[in-house]
C-alpha positions in Angstrom: 54.0 62.3 19.8 57.0 60.1 20.6 59.1 61.5 23.6 62.9 62.2 22.6 65.6 60.9 24.9 68.9 62.6 25.4 71.5 59.8 24.2 74.2 60.4 26.7 73.0 63.3 29.3 72.6 61.1 32.3 75.3 58.8 31.6 77.8 61.6 31.2 76.5 63.3 34.3 76.7 60.0 36.3 80.4 59.4 35.2 81.4 63.2 36.0 79.8 62.7 39.6 81.5 59.7 40.2 84.9 61.1 39.3 84.0 64.2 41.7 83.4 61.5 44.4 86.5 59.9 44.0 88.4 62.9 43.8 86.6 63.9 47.4 87.4 60.7 49.0 90.8 60.7 47.9 91.3 64.3 49.2 89.5 63.4 52.7 92.2 60.9 53.5 94.9 63.4 53.6 98.2 62.3 53.6 99.6 58.7 52.2 98.8 55.8 54.5 102.4 55.6 55.9 102.1 59.5 57.1 98.8 58.8 58.6 99.9 55.7 60.3 103.0 57.8 61.5 101.1 60.5 63.1 98.5 57.5 64.7 101.5 56.1 66.2 102.3 59.2 68.2 98.9 59.2 70.0 97.1 61.7 67.9 93.8 61.3 66.4 93.8 61.8 62.6 92.5 65.4 61.4 88.5 64.5 60.7 88.6 62.4 63.7 89.7 65.6 65.9 87.0 67.6 64.1 84.3 64.8 64.6 84.8 64.8 68.1 85.0 68.7 68.5 81.4 68.9 67.0 78.1 68.0 68.4 77.1 64.3 68.3 74.9 64.0 65.0 75.5 67.5 64.1 76.2 68.3 60.1 79.4 69.7 59.4 79.4 72.4 56.1 83.4 71.7 54.7 84.4 74.0 52.5 87.2 74.0 49.6 87.5 69.9 50.0 89.5 70.0 46.4 91.7 73.3 47.1 95.2 72.4 45.7 93.4 69.5 43.4 95.7 69.3 40.4 98.5 71.6 41.9 101.9 71.1 43.2 101.9 67.6 41.8 98.9 66.4 43.8 101.0 66.5 47.0 99.0 68.3 49.1 95.5 67.1 48.8 93.0 69.5 50.3 95.6 72.2 50.5 96.9 70.4 54.1 94.1 72.0 55.8 90.2 71.2 56.7 87.7 74.3 57.0 84.4 74.6 57.5 81.2 75.4 59.7 79.9 73.1 62.6 78.1 73.1 66.2 80.1 73.2 68.9 78.3 72.9 72.1 75.5 74.2 70.2 77.1 77.6 69.0 77.6 77.5 65.2 81.4 77.8 64.8 84.0 78.0 62.0 86.7 75.3 62.5 90.1 75.6 61.1 92.3 72.2 61.2 95.5 71.7 59.9 96.3 68.1 58.5 99.9 67.3 59.6 99.6 63.9 57.6 99.9 66.2 54.3 103.7 67.4 54.4 103.6 68.1 58.3 100.7 70.6 58.1 102.7 72.9 56.1 101.5 75.8 54.4 101.3 76.0 50.7 100.6 79.4 48.9 96.6 77.8 48.7 96.7 76.6 52.0 96.9 80.3 53.0 94.0 81.3 50.8 92.0 78.3 52.2 92.8 79.6 55.7 92.0 83.2 55.3 88.7 82.2 53.3 87.7 80.5 56.8 88.6 83.8 58.8 86.6 85.8 56.2 83.3 83.5 56.8 83.8 84.0 60.5 84.2 87.6 60.0 81.4 88.4 57.9 78.7 86.2 60.1 80.6 86.7 63.2 81.1 83.4 63.9 83.4 82.1 66.6 86.7 80.5 64.9 88.3 77.6 66.5 92.0 76.2 65.4 93.1 72.9 65.5 96.9 73.5 65.1 99.1 71.1 64.1 101.5 72.7 61.5 105.0 73.3 60.6 104.5 76.8 59.5 105.3 78.0 55.9 106.0 75.0 53.2 109.9 76.4 52.7 110.1 75.3 49.1 107.5 77.5 48.4 108.0 80.2 50.8 108.8 82.9 48.1 105.0 82.2 46.8 103.6 82.4 50.2 104.3 86.2 51.4 104.3 88.3 48.2 100.7 89.1 47.5 98.0 91.1 49.6 96.3 87.8 50.8 99.6 86.6 52.0 100.6 84.3 55.5 100.5 87.4 57.5 97.2 88.2 56.6 95.7 85.1 59.0 97.3 87.4 62.2 95.7 90.6 60.7 92.6 88.7 60.3 92.9 87.2 64.4 93.6 90.9 65.5 90.4 92.4 63.6 88.3 89.3 64.9 89.6 90.4 68.5 88.8 94.2 68.0 85.0 92.9 66.7 84.7 90.7 69.7 84.5 87.5 67.6 85.9 84.9 69.7 88.9 82.9 69.1 90.1 79.4 70.5 93.3 77.3 69.6 94.2 73.9 70.4 97.8 73.0 69.8 97.9 69.2 69.1 101.2 69.4 67.3 103.7 71.3 66.2 103.2 75.0 66.2 106.2 76.6 64.7 107.5 79.8 63.0 104.6 82.1 61.8 101.9 79.5 62.7 103.4 79.8 66.7 101.4 83.2 66.7 97.6 81.4 66.3 97.5 80.3 69.7 99.1 83.8 70.9 96.6 85.8 69.5 93.6 83.8 70.4 91.3 84.3 73.2 91.7 81.3 74.9 94.4 78.5 73.9 94.9 74.6 74.9 98.3 72.7 74.7 98.6 69.0 74.7 101.0 67.8 77.2 104.5 66.4 75.8 102.4 66.4 72.3 102.0 70.2 71.3 105.2 72.9 71.0 105.0 76.2 70.1 108.1 78.2 69.1 109.5 80.2 66.2 112.6 78.1 65.7 113.0 74.4 67.0 116.0 72.8 68.6 117.9 72.6 65.5 117.9 76.4 65.0 118.6 77.2 68.3 121.7 74.6 68.2 122.7 76.2 64.8 122.5 80.0 66.4 123.4 79.5 69.8 125.1 76.3 70.4 122.6 75.2 73.1 121.3 71.7 73.0 117.7 71.8 74.1 114.4 69.4 73.3 111.0 70.6 71.9 109.2 70.2 75.1 112.1 72.4 77.0 112.0 74.8 74.4 108.3 75.1 73.8 106.0 72.6 75.4 102.9 72.8 77.2 104.1 72.8 80.8 106.6 75.5 79.7 103.7 77.7 78.0 101.2 76.7 80.6 103.2 77.5 83.8 105.7 80.1 82.8 105.3 81.9 79.3 101.6 81.8 79.8 100.9 81.7 76.0 98.4 78.8 76.7 95.6 78.6 79.3 94.7 75.1 79.4 97.0 72.1 79.5 95.3 68.9 77.8 96.7 65.3 78.4 95.5 64.2 75.0 93.8 65.3 71.7 90.5 63.8 73.3 91.1 66.1 76.6 92.0 69.2 74.6 88.8 68.7 72.2 86.4 68.5 75.7 88.0 71.5 77.0 87.4 73.8 73.5 83.8 72.3 74.1 83.6 73.4 77.2 85.0 76.9 76.3 82.3 77.1 73.2 79.3 76.5 75.6 80.3 80.0 77.0 80.1 81.3 74.1 76.8 84.0 73.5 74.3 82.3 71.3 73.4 83.6 67.5 70.6 85.9 67.3 67.8 84.4 65.6 67.7 85.0 61.9 65.8 88.0 60.6 65.1 86.6 57.3 61.8 85.5 56.2 62.4 81.5 55.3 60.2 80.1 52.7 58.2 76.8 53.4 60.0 73.7 52.2 58.0 72.3 49.5 58.6 69.0 47.1 60.0 69.8 44.2 57.9 70.3 40.9 59.6 67.7 39.0 61.9 64.6 39.9 65.3 65.9 40.9 66.7 62.8 38.7 65.7 64.4 35.7 68.5 67.3 36.3 70.7 64.4 34.8 68.7 64.3 31.5 68.2 68.1 31.2 71.7 70.0 31.7 74.1 69.2 28.7 77.3 67.8 30.0 79.2 70.3 27.7 78.9 73.6 28.8 77.2 76.2 26.4 76.2 73.3 24.0 72.5 74.4 23.5 73.7 77.9 23.1 76.2 77.2 20.2 75.3 74.1 18.5 73.1 75.3 15.1 72.5 71.7 13.9 68.6 71.2 13.7 69.6 67.4 13.7 71.7 67.6 17.2 70.0 65.0 19.6 71.0 66.8 22.6 69.1 70.2 21.5 66.4 68.3 20.2 65.9 66.4 23.6 66.0 69.4 25.7 63.9 71.4 23.4 61.3 68.4 23.8 61.3 68.5 27.3 61.0 72.3 27.9 58.1 72.4 25.5 56.1 69.7 27.6 56.6 71.5 30.9 55.7 74.9 29.5 52.5 73.5 28.5 52.0 71.5 31.6 49.0 72.7 33.4 50.1 74.0 36.9 48.2 71.3 38.7 
C-alpha cells in the first residue's frame, strides 16, 4: 500500500512557526533602536539584561505572555512594555516583573496592567516571591480612561501586593529608573526596596507638576531621589550605585527566602516519544477544524491524516 503524504501540512506549519519566531524576536527587542540607545546612554542596563543578571547563571527563565498587546495600540507597545516570568534567583523560584522603559517610558497601557496582574496572580497561587524591577512613568495618560474602569484595573496591583503581604509572600522592589504616580506604591508596599543613586526616583508627581502647583523649582533627585528615600523618608532600604549593584542586593535578599517545600506530586519517568516529534507538522492540519468539517472524500489533508492514523492504530506496541 502506497503511503499518502500530506501535501502542505509541514510547509504551512514551518511558515507559521517562522512567523511566530519573528514576532517573538521583535517583541523581545522592546522599543525602537533610538529608545534603546537613549536608555543605555543613561548608564542603564536594558530590561532583558536586568532580568538575565538577576537570574542564577545558566538557569532557565519561563517568560509569560511575551506577545501581549500584539496587534494592539498600533503596535506601539511590544510585549505591553513589561516582562514577566518565573526564574531562579539565589536558588529560589521567583516571579519577576520588569518594566521596559524603552517602550513609552515603561508606562502602563490597559494590557500592561493585565499582564502585571497575571504575574501577581501566579505568585499568589503558587506562593512564589515577587521581584519588581521598576522603571516606569505610571499609567499611559492618553489611555488612562481604559486603565481604571474595570475590576482588574491599575489599583488591583496594590490590592494584590497587600494580599501577598498578608499571606507572608515576600516582595522586593528595585527602583532602577522612574517610579511615578501610581507606580510609586510598588516599592512602598514591598517588604524591601532598593533604589539606584541619581537614577531611581519615587514620587507621585514630578518636578513639572510641583512647579505648576506650587511654583517651586525642584530637581527630580531632590524631590524623590535615592538619597532622600534611603536617608529621610524610609521608603527604600538599600541605596545602590548602579543597576548591577542593585541587582546584586536583590539577589542577596532573595537568598534569605525560605526554600520551597518539595513537590508532593508523583512525577512520571521521562521517556522518549513513541513517534518522532517532527511528524507533528505532517499530522495536525494548519486550518483549525479542517478534519472535522471537511466532507470531501478526495480531500488530500483528510486522506493523509486518516491514512497515518490507520497505520498507527494497527501498529504493534513493541
